[in-house]
BARO-297626 format. One record per residue (C-alpha): residue number from 0; x, y, z; residue in three letters. Coordinates in steps of 0.5 Angstrom, whole numbers, plus 500, padded with zeros to 3 digits. Layout:
% residues N
NUM  X  Y  Z  ALA
...
END
This chain:
% residues 876
0  604  222  437  UNK
1  601  229  436  UNK
2  600  233  442  UNK
3  593  234  440  UNK
4  591  227  441  UNK
5  589  226  448  UNK
6  589  219  449  UNK
7  596  219  451  UNK
8  596  216  458  UNK
9  600  210  459  UNK
10  594  205  459  UNK
11  592  207  452  UNK
12  599  206  448  UNK
13  599  200  452  UNK
14  592  197  450  UNK
15  593  200  442  UNK
16  600  196  442  UNK
17  597  190  444  UNK
18  591  190  440  UNK
19  595  192  434  UNK
20  601  187  435  UNK
21  596  181  436  UNK
22  593  183  429  UNK
23  599  179  426  UNK
24  595  172  426  UNK
25  590  175  421  UNK
26  594  176  415  UNK
27  590  171  411  UNK
28  584  176  411  UNK
29  585  181  405  UNK
30  582  186  410  UNK
31  587  185  415  UNK
32  593  187  409  UNK
33  592  194  410  UNK
34  595  194  417  UNK
35  602  192  416  UNK
36  607  197  413  UNK
37  610  191  409  UNK
38  604  191  404  UNK
39  604  198  403  UNK
40  608  202  397  UNK
41  611  209  399  UNK
42  608  211  392  UNK
43  602  208  392  UNK
44  597  208  398  UNK
45  602  211  403  UNK
46  606  218  402  UNK
47  609  222  407  UNK
48  608  229  407  UNK
49  608  235  411  UNK
50  601  234  412  UNK
51  598  227  411  UNK
52  591  226  409  UNK
53  587  220  411  UNK
54  583  216  406  UNK
55  577  211  408  UNK
56  575  207  402  UNK
57  571  200  401  UNK
58  576  197  396  UNK
59  573  190  399  UNK
60  566  188  400  UNK
61  564  183  405  UNK
62  558  179  402  UNK
63  552  180  406  UNK
64  549  175  410  UNK
65  555  173  414  UNK
66  554  169  420  UNK
67  559  172  424  UNK
68  556  179  423  UNK
69  549  178  422  UNK
70  548  178  430  UNK
71  553  184  431  UNK
72  550  191  432  UNK
73  555  196  433  UNK
74  553  201  439  UNK
75  556  208  441  UNK
76  558  207  448  UNK
77  560  214  452  UNK
78  567  211  453  UNK
79  571  212  447  UNK
80  576  206  449  UNK
81  570  201  448  UNK
82  570  203  441  UNK
83  577  200  439  UNK
84  576  194  443  UNK
85  570  192  440  UNK
86  573  194  433  UNK
87  579  189  435  UNK
88  574  184  437  UNK
89  570  184  431  UNK
90  576  184  427  UNK
91  579  178  430  UNK
92  573  174  429  UNK
93  572  176  422  UNK
94  579  176  420  UNK
95  579  169  416  UNK
96  572  170  413  UNK
97  573  168  405  UNK
98  569  171  400  UNK
99  571  178  400  UNK
100  570  181  393  UNK
101  575  186  390  UNK
102  572  193  387  UNK
103  576  196  382  UNK
104  571  202  381  UNK
105  572  204  388  UNK
106  580  203  388  UNK
107  579  208  382  UNK
108  576  213  388  UNK
109  582  212  392  UNK
110  587  213  386  UNK
111  583  220  385  UNK
112  586  222  392  UNK
113  593  220  390  UNK
114  592  224  383  UNK
115  589  230  387  UNK
116  595  230  392  UNK
117  600  230  387  UNK
118  596  235  383  UNK
119  596  240  389  UNK
120  603  239  390  UNK
121  605  241  383  UNK
122  601  247  384  UNK
123  605  253  386  UNK
124  599  257  388  UNK
125  596  252  393  UNK
126  599  250  399  UNK
127  606  253  397  UNK
128  612  250  400  UNK
129  608  245  403  UNK
130  608  238  401  UNK
131  601  234  402  UNK
132  602  226  404  UNK
133  596  221  404  UNK
134  595  215  408  UNK
135  589  210  405  UNK
136  586  204  408  UNK
137  581  199  406  UNK
138  574  200  410  UNK
139  572  193  407  UNK
140  565  196  407  UNK
141  564  194  415  UNK
142  563  198  421  UNK
143  569  194  425  UNK
144  574  195  420  UNK
145  572  202  418  UNK
146  572  204  425  UNK
147  579  201  426  UNK
148  582  204  420  UNK
149  580  211  422  UNK
150  583  210  429  UNK
151  589  207  426  UNK
152  590  214  422  UNK
153  589  219  427  UNK
154  593  215  432  UNK
155  599  216  427  UNK
156  600  208  427  UNK
157  607  209  431  UNK
158  607  202  432  UNK
159  608  201  424  UNK
160  612  208  423  UNK
161  606  212  420  UNK
162  605  220  421  UNK
163  598  221  424  UNK
164  593  224  419  UNK
165  590  231  420  UNK
166  583  230  416  UNK
167  580  224  414  UNK
168  576  223  407  UNK
169  571  218  408  UNK
170  567  213  409  UNK
171  563  211  403  UNK
172  557  209  407  UNK
173  552  213  412  UNK
174  553  208  418  UNK
175  560  208  418  UNK
176  561  215  417  UNK
177  556  216  423  UNK
178  560  211  427  UNK
179  567  215  425  UNK
180  564  222  426  UNK
181  562  220  433  UNK
182  568  217  435  UNK
183  573  223  433  UNK
184  568  228  434  UNK
185  571  230  441  UNK
186  578  231  438  UNK
187  575  235  433  UNK
188  578  231  427  UNK
189  575  233  420  UNK
190  571  228  416  UNK
191  569  229  409  UNK
192  565  224  406  UNK
193  564  223  399  UNK
194  558  219  399  UNK
195  555  219  406  UNK
196  548  222  404  UNK
197  544  221  411  UNK
198  540  227  413  UNK
199  542  226  420  UNK
200  549  228  419  UNK
201  547  235  417  UNK
202  546  236  425  UNK
203  552  240  427  UNK
204  551  239  434  UNK
205  551  231  434  UNK
206  557  232  428  UNK
207  560  238  428  UNK
208  566  235  425  UNK
209  563  232  419  UNK
210  563  235  412  UNK
211  561  232  405  UNK
212  561  233  398  UNK
213  555  229  396  UNK
214  548  233  397  UNK
215  544  230  403  UNK
216  538  225  402  UNK
217  533  231  404  UNK
218  534  233  397  UNK
219  534  226  394  UNK
220  528  225  397  UNK
221  525  231  395  UNK
222  527  230  388  UNK
223  524  223  388  UNK
224  517  226  391  UNK
225  518  231  385  UNK
226  519  226  380  UNK
227  513  222  382  UNK
228  509  228  382  UNK
229  511  230  375  UNK
230  509  223  372  UNK
231  503  222  376  UNK
232  505  216  381  UNK
233  501  217  387  UNK
234  502  209  389  UNK
235  509  208  390  UNK
236  512  202  394  UNK
237  519  203  397  UNK
238  525  198  399  UNK
239  530  201  403  UNK
240  536  199  407  UNK
241  535  197  414  UNK
242  540  203  416  UNK
243  541  210  417  UNK
244  541  211  410  UNK
245  535  207  408  UNK
246  530  209  414  UNK
247  532  216  414  UNK
248  531  217  407  UNK
249  524  214  407  UNK
250  523  218  413  UNK
251  524  225  409  UNK
252  521  222  403  UNK
253  514  221  407  UNK
254  515  228  410  UNK
255  516  231  403  UNK
256  509  227  400  UNK
257  505  229  406  UNK
258  499  233  403  UNK
259  501  232  396  UNK
260  496  226  395  UNK
261  502  221  394  UNK
262  502  215  399  UNK
263  507  209  400  UNK
264  503  202  398  UNK
265  508  198  402  UNK
266  515  199  406  UNK
267  520  194  406  UNK
268  527  194  409  UNK
269  533  189  407  UNK
270  538  188  412  UNK
271  545  185  410  UNK
272  545  180  416  UNK
273  539  177  413  UNK
274  539  179  406  UNK
275  536  173  403  UNK
276  530  172  407  UNK
277  529  180  407  UNK
278  529  180  399  UNK
279  524  174  399  UNK
280  519  178  403  UNK
281  520  185  399  UNK
282  519  181  392  UNK
283  513  178  395  UNK
284  510  185  397  UNK
285  512  188  390  UNK
286  508  182  387  UNK
287  502  183  392  UNK
288  502  190  391  UNK
289  498  194  385  UNK
290  504  199  385  UNK
291  508  200  379  UNK
292  513  204  381  UNK
293  518  202  386  UNK
294  523  206  390  UNK
295  529  203  392  UNK
296  534  206  397  UNK
297  540  200  397  UNK
298  547  199  396  UNK
299  548  196  389  UNK
300  550  190  392  UNK
301  544  189  396  UNK
302  540  192  390  UNK
303  543  186  385  UNK
304  540  181  390  UNK
305  533  184  390  UNK
306  533  185  382  UNK
307  536  178  381  UNK
308  530  175  385  UNK
309  525  180  381  UNK
310  528  176  375  UNK
311  527  169  378  UNK
312  520  171  379  UNK
313  519  174  372  UNK
314  516  181  375  UNK
315  518  185  369  UNK
316  512  190  369  UNK
317  515  195  375  UNK
318  518  201  374  UNK
319  524  202  379  UNK
320  526  209  382  UNK
321  534  208  384  UNK
322  537  212  389  UNK
323  544  215  388  UNK
324  548  209  391  UNK
325  546  204  385  UNK
326  543  209  380  UNK
327  550  209  376  UNK
328  553  202  378  UNK
329  556  199  372  UNK
330  556  192  375  UNK
331  548  192  375  UNK
332  548  196  368  UNK
333  553  190  365  UNK
334  549  184  368  UNK
335  545  181  362  UNK
336  541  177  367  UNK
337  538  184  369  UNK
338  536  186  362  UNK
339  529  185  363  UNK
340  527  188  369  UNK
341  533  194  369  UNK
342  531  197  363  UNK
343  528  204  364  UNK
344  530  205  371  UNK
345  530  212  373  UNK
346  535  214  378  UNK
347  538  220  382  UNK
348  545  220  381  UNK
349  551  224  383  UNK
350  553  229  378  UNK
351  558  228  373  UNK
352  564  232  372  UNK
353  571  231  368  UNK
354  577  231  371  UNK
355  583  233  366  UNK
356  589  228  366  UNK
357  586  223  370  UNK
358  584  218  365  UNK
359  592  218  363  UNK
360  594  217  370  UNK
361  590  211  371  UNK
362  592  208  365  UNK
363  599  209  366  UNK
364  599  205  373  UNK
365  603  198  373  UNK
366  605  194  378  UNK
367  612  194  376  UNK
368  613  202  378  UNK
369  609  200  384  UNK
370  612  193  386  UNK
371  609  194  393  UNK
372  602  196  392  UNK
373  598  190  394  UNK
374  592  193  391  UNK
375  594  194  384  UNK
376  597  187  384  UNK
377  590  185  386  UNK
378  587  189  380  UNK
379  592  186  376  UNK
380  590  179  378  UNK
381  582  181  377  UNK
382  583  184  370  UNK
383  588  180  367  UNK
384  588  173  371  UNK
385  595  173  372  UNK
386  599  175  378  UNK
387  605  180  378  UNK
388  608  177  384  UNK
389  611  170  386  UNK
390  607  170  393  UNK
391  600  170  390  UNK
392  594  169  395  UNK
393  591  165  389  UNK
394  596  159  387  UNK
395  592  158  381  UNK
396  594  164  377  UNK
397  599  164  372  UNK
398  605  169  372  UNK
399  604  175  368  UNK
400  608  177  362  UNK
401  610  184  364  UNK
402  606  186  357  UNK
403  600  187  361  UNK
404  597  194  361  UNK
405  591  198  362  UNK
406  592  203  356  UNK
407  587  198  352  UNK
408  583  195  358  UNK
409  575  198  359  UNK
410  573  196  366  UNK
411  570  200  372  UNK
412  577  202  374  UNK
413  579  205  368  UNK
414  572  208  366  UNK
415  572  216  366  UNK
416  566  217  362  UNK
417  562  219  368  UNK
418  566  221  374  UNK
419  561  222  380  UNK
420  563  219  386  UNK
421  570  220  384  UNK
422  569  227  383  UNK
423  566  228  390  UNK
424  573  225  392  UNK
425  577  230  388  UNK
426  573  236  391  UNK
427  574  233  398  UNK
428  581  233  397  UNK
429  581  240  394  UNK
430  577  242  400  UNK
431  582  240  405  UNK
432  587  243  401  UNK
433  584  250  401  UNK
434  582  249  409  UNK
435  590  247  410  UNK
436  592  253  406  UNK
437  587  258  410  UNK
438  590  255  416  UNK
439  597  255  414  UNK
440  597  262  411  UNK
441  599  267  417  UNK
442  600  275  415  UNK
443  607  275  419  UNK
444  611  269  419  UNK
445  617  272  422  UNK
446  613  274  428  UNK
447  615  271  435  UNK
448  608  269  436  UNK
449  607  265  429  UNK
450  605  258  430  UNK
451  601  260  437  UNK
452  595  263  434  UNK
453  589  260  433  UNK
454  588  262  426  UNK
455  594  260  423  UNK
456  599  254  425  UNK
457  606  252  422  UNK
458  606  245  418  UNK
459  609  241  424  UNK
460  603  244  429  UNK
461  597  243  425  UNK
462  592  241  430  UNK
463  585  238  427  UNK
464  581  242  431  UNK
465  584  248  428  UNK
466  583  245  421  UNK
467  576  244  423  UNK
468  575  252  424  UNK
469  578  253  417  UNK
470  574  248  414  UNK
471  567  251  416  UNK
472  570  257  412  UNK
473  572  254  405  UNK
474  570  257  399  UNK
475  574  257  393  UNK
476  572  256  385  UNK
477  573  249  382  UNK
478  577  248  375  UNK
479  570  248  372  UNK
480  568  255  374  UNK
481  563  253  380  UNK
482  564  256  387  UNK
483  565  251  392  UNK
484  563  252  399  UNK
485  560  248  405  UNK
486  553  250  409  UNK
487  554  247  415  UNK
488  556  240  413  UNK
489  553  240  406  UNK
490  554  243  399  UNK
491  548  246  395  UNK
492  544  240  392  UNK
493  546  238  385  UNK
494  544  232  382  UNK
495  544  228  375  UNK
496  537  224  373  UNK
497  539  218  369  UNK
498  536  213  365  UNK
499  538  206  364  UNK
500  536  205  356  UNK
501  537  199  352  UNK
502  542  199  346  UNK
503  541  195  339  UNK
504  546  190  342  UNK
505  542  188  347  UNK
506  545  192  353  UNK
507  544  197  358  UNK
508  547  204  358  UNK
509  547  210  362  UNK
510  543  216  359  UNK
511  543  223  363  UNK
512  536  225  362  UNK
513  536  231  366  UNK
514  539  235  372  UNK
515  537  238  379  UNK
516  540  244  381  UNK
517  537  246  388  UNK
518  530  247  387  UNK
519  530  247  379  UNK
520  528  240  376  UNK
521  530  240  369  UNK
522  528  234  365  UNK
523  527  231  358  UNK
524  521  227  358  UNK
525  522  225  351  UNK
526  528  222  352  UNK
527  526  217  357  UNK
528  526  210  355  UNK
529  521  206  360  UNK
530  520  199  362  UNK
531  517  194  357  UNK
532  518  199  351  UNK
533  512  204  354  UNK
534  511  211  350  UNK
535  509  214  356  UNK
536  510  214  364  UNK
537  507  208  367  UNK
538  501  209  371  UNK
539  502  207  378  UNK
540  495  209  382  UNK
541  491  206  388  UNK
542  485  209  385  UNK
543  484  212  378  UNK
544  484  220  378  UNK
545  476  222  379  UNK
546  474  225  372  UNK
547  471  232  372  UNK
548  464  232  375  UNK
549  466  227  381  UNK
550  469  228  387  UNK
551  474  224  391  UNK
552  471  220  397  UNK
553  476  217  402  UNK
554  475  210  403  UNK
555  475  208  411  UNK
556  481  205  414  UNK
557  485  206  407  UNK
558  490  211  405  UNK
559  488  217  402  UNK
560  491  215  395  UNK
561  485  210  395  UNK
562  478  213  394  UNK
563  472  212  390  UNK
564  469  217  385  UNK
565  462  220  387  UNK
566  458  224  382  UNK
567  457  231  384  UNK
568  450  233  387  UNK
569  445  237  383  UNK
570  447  244  383  UNK
571  454  242  384  UNK
572  460  242  379  UNK
573  468  240  379  UNK
574  471  242  373  UNK
575  478  239  375  UNK
576  481  232  375  UNK
577  482  229  382  UNK
578  477  234  385  UNK
579  476  234  393  UNK
580  470  237  393  UNK
581  464  239  389  UNK
582  463  247  388  UNK
583  456  250  388  UNK
584  454  253  382  UNK
585  453  261  382  UNK
586  445  263  384  UNK
587  443  264  376  UNK
588  447  257  374  UNK
589  446  250  375  UNK
590  450  244  373  UNK
591  450  241  367  UNK
592  448  233  366  UNK
593  456  231  366  UNK
594  456  236  373  UNK
595  463  239  370  UNK
596  460  246  368  UNK
597  455  251  370  UNK
598  450  253  365  UNK
599  445  258  365  UNK
600  439  256  369  UNK
601  433  255  364  UNK
602  427  260  365  UNK
603  421  257  366  UNK
604  414  261  365  UNK
605  407  260  362  UNK
606  409  262  355  UNK
607  405  262  349  UNK
608  410  256  346  UNK
609  409  250  351  UNK
610  403  246  350  UNK
611  399  248  356  UNK
612  400  256  354  UNK
613  397  254  347  UNK
614  391  250  350  UNK
615  389  256  355  UNK
616  390  261  349  UNK
617  386  257  345  UNK
618  380  256  350  UNK
619  381  264  352  UNK
620  381  266  344  UNK
621  375  261  343  UNK
622  371  264  349  UNK
623  372  271  347  UNK
624  370  269  340  UNK
625  364  266  342  UNK
626  362  272  347  UNK
627  363  276  341  UNK
628  358  272  337  UNK
629  353  272  342  UNK
630  354  280  342  UNK
631  353  280  335  UNK
632  347  276  335  UNK
633  344  280  341  UNK
634  345  286  337  UNK
635  342  284  331  UNK
636  336  281  335  UNK
637  336  287  340  UNK
638  328  289  338  UNK
639  326  282  339  UNK
640  322  281  345  UNK
641  327  276  348  UNK
642  333  281  348  UNK
643  328  287  350  UNK
644  325  283  356  UNK
645  332  281  359  UNK
646  335  288  359  UNK
647  339  289  353  UNK
648  343  294  356  UNK
649  345  290  362  UNK
650  346  284  357  UNK
651  351  288  352  UNK
652  355  290  358  UNK
653  355  283  361  UNK
654  357  280  354  UNK
655  363  286  354  UNK
656  365  284  361  UNK
657  365  277  359  UNK
658  369  278  353  UNK
659  374  282  357  UNK
660  374  276  362  UNK
661  377  272  357  UNK
662  382  276  354  UNK
663  385  278  361  UNK
664  387  271  362  UNK
665  392  272  356  UNK
666  395  277  360  UNK
667  397  271  365  UNK
668  401  268  359  UNK
669  408  270  357  UNK
670  414  273  361  UNK
671  412  276  367  UNK
672  414  284  367  UNK
673  413  289  372  UNK
674  407  292  368  UNK
675  404  285  366  UNK
676  404  283  374  UNK
677  401  289  376  UNK
678  396  289  370  UNK
679  394  282  370  UNK
680  391  282  378  UNK
681  388  289  377  UNK
682  385  287  371  UNK
683  382  281  373  UNK
684  379  284  379  UNK
685  376  290  376  UNK
686  373  286  370  UNK
687  370  280  374  UNK
688  367  285  379  UNK
689  364  289  373  UNK
690  361  282  370  UNK
691  358  280  377  UNK
692  356  288  378  UNK
693  352  287  372  UNK
694  349  280  374  UNK
695  347  283  381  UNK
696  343  289  378  UNK
697  340  284  373  UNK
698  337  280  379  UNK
699  335  286  383  UNK
700  331  289  377  UNK
701  328  282  376  UNK
702  326  282  383  UNK
703  323  289  383  UNK
704  319  287  376  UNK
705  316  281  379  UNK
706  314  285  385  UNK
707  311  291  382  UNK
708  304  289  385  UNK
709  306  290  392  UNK
710  305  297  395  UNK
711  311  301  393  UNK
712  314  297  388  UNK
713  312  302  382  UNK
714  316  308  386  UNK
715  322  303  387  UNK
716  322  301  379  UNK
717  322  308  378  UNK
718  327  310  383  UNK
719  332  304  380  UNK
720  331  306  373  UNK
721  337  305  367  UNK
722  341  311  370  UNK
723  341  308  377  UNK
724  342  301  374  UNK
725  349  304  371  UNK
726  350  308  377  UNK
727  350  302  381  UNK
728  354  298  377  UNK
729  359  304  377  UNK
730  359  304  384  UNK
731  360  296  385  UNK
732  366  297  380  UNK
733  369  303  383  UNK
734  370  299  390  UNK
735  374  294  387  UNK
736  378  300  383  UNK
737  380  303  390  UNK
738  382  296  393  UNK
739  386  295  387  UNK
740  389  302  387  UNK
741  391  302  394  UNK
742  394  295  393  UNK
743  398  297  387  UNK
744  401  303  390  UNK
745  403  300  397  UNK
746  405  293  395  UNK
747  404  291  388  UNK
748  405  284  385  UNK
749  412  284  382  UNK
750  416  279  378  UNK
751  420  274  382  UNK
752  425  269  380  UNK
753  424  263  384  UNK
754  431  259  384  UNK
755  429  254  389  UNK
756  423  251  387  UNK
757  426  247  381  UNK
758  434  246  381  UNK
759  436  247  374  UNK
760  430  252  372  UNK
761  429  259  374  UNK
762  421  260  375  UNK
763  419  266  373  UNK
764  413  268  376  UNK
765  409  274  379  UNK
766  409  275  387  UNK
767  403  278  389  UNK
768  406  283  394  UNK
769  401  284  399  UNK
770  397  278  401  UNK
771  392  282  404  UNK
772  391  286  398  UNK
773  390  280  394  UNK
774  385  277  399  UNK
775  381  283  399  UNK
776  380  283  391  UNK
777  378  276  392  UNK
778  374  277  398  UNK
779  370  283  394  UNK
780  369  278  388  UNK
781  367  273  393  UNK
782  362  278  396  UNK
783  359  280  390  UNK
784  358  273  387  UNK
785  355  271  394  UNK
786  350  276  393  UNK
787  348  274  386  UNK
788  347  267  388  UNK
789  343  269  394  UNK
790  338  274  390  UNK
791  338  269  384  UNK
792  336  264  389  UNK
793  330  268  391  UNK
794  328  269  384  UNK
795  328  262  382  UNK
796  321  261  382  UNK
797  319  267  378  UNK
798  315  265  371  UNK
799  320  261  367  UNK
800  318  264  360  UNK
801  321  271  362  UNK
802  325  270  368  UNK
803  333  268  368  UNK
804  334  268  375  UNK
805  334  260  375  UNK
806  340  261  370  UNK
807  344  266  374  UNK
808  343  261  380  UNK
809  346  255  376  UNK
810  352  260  373  UNK
811  353  263  380  UNK
812  354  256  383  UNK
813  359  254  378  UNK
814  362  261  379  UNK
815  363  260  387  UNK
816  365  252  386  UNK
817  370  254  381  UNK
818  373  260  386  UNK
819  372  256  392  UNK
820  377  251  389  UNK
821  381  256  386  UNK
822  384  258  393  UNK
823  387  251  395  UNK
824  389  250  388  UNK
825  393  256  387  UNK
826  397  256  394  UNK
827  399  249  392  UNK
828  401  250  385  UNK
829  408  251  384  UNK
830  411  256  379  UNK
831  407  257  372  UNK
832  402  252  374  UNK
833  399  257  379  UNK
834  398  262  373  UNK
835  395  256  370  UNK
836  390  255  375  UNK
837  388  262  376  UNK
838  387  262  368  UNK
839  383  256  369  UNK
840  379  259  374  UNK
841  377  265  370  UNK
842  376  261  364  UNK
843  371  256  367  UNK
844  367  261  371  UNK
845  367  266  365  UNK
846  364  260  361  UNK
847  360  258  366  UNK
848  356  265  366  UNK
849  356  265  358  UNK
850  353  258  357  UNK
851  348  258  363  UNK
852  346  265  362  UNK
853  346  266  354  UNK
854  346  260  351  UNK
855  339  258  352  UNK
856  337  265  349  UNK
857  341  264  343  UNK
858  338  257  342  UNK
859  331  260  342  UNK
860  333  266  338  UNK
861  336  261  333  UNK
862  332  255  333  UNK
863  326  257  337  UNK
864  324  263  334  UNK
865  316  262  335  UNK
866  318  263  342  UNK
867  321  269  341  UNK
868  314  273  341  UNK
869  311  278  346  UNK
870  305  273  347  UNK
871  310  267  349  UNK
872  314  272  353  UNK
873  307  274  357  UNK
874  304  267  358  UNK
875  304  264  364  UNK
END
């Protein structure tokens, strides 16, 4: 036994001897054959050398669900001896189990190790002068045999005459690799796995002696998540193995999809011990879920059981995403029963690479050249249905003729079209060889201290712990021109993306449709064949993406992938599919009817084009025309007693001011501008004061004329002549002019865009500026109107033939009623309706004055000319 191995107490060899010698009773089991040297061929599965490389391969597979192993769970005690004892006990219980299946593809993996060692031994530049050997054992795809095989390899098998190995290539499964790596970790034995992809094995503290030539499941899970995002699959189911490989892979997948909008619709695990029950439960979940895409992290034998149950239930509309453990399985591809469900499978696969000369090597193998190679004989029995030895384990087989050859056989063993795991084993052998080359290369081998350094060793003193140090430094260029190196336990992530496509013959074939190189995902989408002959990727969502114009509203208590689509509110929009929020439109914009874009707000103002504007304009023009007609009539009959008796000068001035009142209302119609806003209010205020001033002076004149019999009345009439009347009108009007001037100079009315009144519209209006200024303008008008009303009321009983005070009273009552109602109506009216209210007040009060004061006189002038005489005017 090698001096590095610390189990050299008297008890350990004794226990090992007892355990291994007791294995003679289990020769009936296929998995027990590798422990007996009589079954090994010196040129086959064992070859002595200066340095021996160990190999663990699951060449036989124990069917899942075995009653002996279903209740067994391997633990990791701190005492390493307990592992050996546990392995022996389980091995003894299972040694007579029937039904172990031979796996020709995996035997090819074992033979690529043999091929690579022979290739290295012929290489004059790699390990010159050093002959490599190998010792390959069958781990049977179960924990106990894998551990027992590993302990046999590192102990050297002295009881059966074998040298200890310095490094082990294997095992295939993550769980077995975890057990072996933990067991051999304290002794520094390097372990290079070709298929154990569990992310947990990257932990250098827990597994300092572990390496692998397959990328970690972290990268596989990331690739799966990126594929789901690429094809818009947000609702994905998952079925995984109930072990480290499956659970940690799905854990990485869940971490990768966080925040991406992807969700797991369901998550089921399959256990080897209860495979039948677990498969039924998993397929129940598949049938009961709306997820169309199913992520499967299983070993290919477990996947076969799952897919067969899917076929039995006729569930043919699911898209499966395959992990590297089964995405390239020829056993599944060549199973015609799976055609309906397996077509279109998309998988992540270990990258494929060629190995020159390997196919010729495989086809040259023959039992006659390796008479003691039990595994090659079993391959012969499987491929040709005959036995090459009289002591066959299957008595029903006939003897082979000797003419059988692998030259024309197409099987999983001879298929080298896509070397994936096989190439990983090939790389592992070369990585071990380069580490050995570095360890055995000393600058001065003639030095007396040669062999004592920690950086180099002689071939007979290769210590696994020293070799482990050099494994971390491996860096070489492969025959394909690629640089190979380890980053901790891992290698850079490279995958093939494969698709199971139907051929014209009704079979399935494996087609590479993309590649993953680090973070780069290269995929030929047009080359993908989907299930059910779909031309595009299947839809797999819990809720369809919300269209533009809506936002996502999560359902309470459900995953984020299940949501409702809520329309955006007015003034908000979303222009992307699946928007989480609705954004507010800019201030000058508003959302369209579909809520998927913002459009400029519609400008709203009292225009000459809309119905209200046309109506008010028509009425205002009519009032101006009517006033002009009255003016012309009075001018034509200016010498008649009726016109002269009513102070024709003031009447003409009043008619002119009324005409201006009608016309000034038009300034309130149209787009508000700076000058329009200023002119409209000032013009309105001044013109109305001018009109009321005329009425006020007319009332004063009437009162003075009918009180001329009183003392001092004559002097009053003389002092209040035409000049004084004009001056009074000017004075009253000047007060309003001053008020408007101060208002316009301090805080004038200005155009204002009201954005909050009507969401989809911008209301253009004139802000009054100073409320006090506007109030003074209206108040002064109200004061003059009140004085006019008072004076007209006092003169109401004067002779009707001459007196117009009664008419002025009625007009002032209408005027005051209109403007009293104007104030609350104006304040409560929004936007253009406020302007309409003001125009209406102007027109109503103007028409009230025109109709009440001048229409009765026009009636007499036109229709009762006999009353338009001095005699009639002077009559009492």
